[in-house]
C-alpha positions, 0 to 999 in steps of 0.5 A: 269102778264102772259107776264112775264112768260118765258115759254108759255104752248107749251114750258112748255109741251116740258119741262115736256115731257123731264122729262117724257122721262127721267123717261121712259128711266130710267125704260125701257119705250120708249121715246115719240120722236122716236130717236131710229128709226134713226142711226147716219151717217157721210158724207165725201166729198172725191173730186170725191166721198162721203163716207157715214158712218152709225153706225149700231152696233150689226147688222149682215151684213145679217140684213142690206139692201141698196136699190136705188129707183130713186134718193133715197138711203135707208138704212134699218136694222132689228133685228129679235127676235127669241123665244128660248125654254129656258127662262131667268129671265131678270131683265132688258134687254137693247138690243132692237129688231126692225128696223131702216130705213133712206133715202138719196137724191142721186141726182148727184150720179152715182148710178150704181157704189155705193159700200158698206162695213160693218166692225166693226158695221160701214156701209161705202158707197162710192157714186161716183159723177156723171161727170158734162157734159162739157160745151163747149164754142164757139164764134158765129160770128154775120153777 
């Protein structure tokens, strides 16, 4: 009889968590899956380079850092909440303060020539491709 059930216990827990997360997000709690720690990106191949566009609305240029460490590029952004003397009686506050971090493998990218631009909440990184070494062909004479 239990074989006819469409969900196993693990699936049912995921199903129940969906409603718990929905309730938490509606009433201001944090969902169990930390989807807010990621930001959305698009990567476009432009032939000789890639364009990585990261959505970071609400951040200032000074709150964003782009670092290259070996073959990894890390984008991080952090809002800092400042306690002000005057307090407001918020009924609900939807803007959150925190940090966002995402890393990318940049194997095959010329890291020395990466450029960045931040405009209208979109961070654009131009990632030039490394020049492929030319393979020269040569006929070898057999003696």
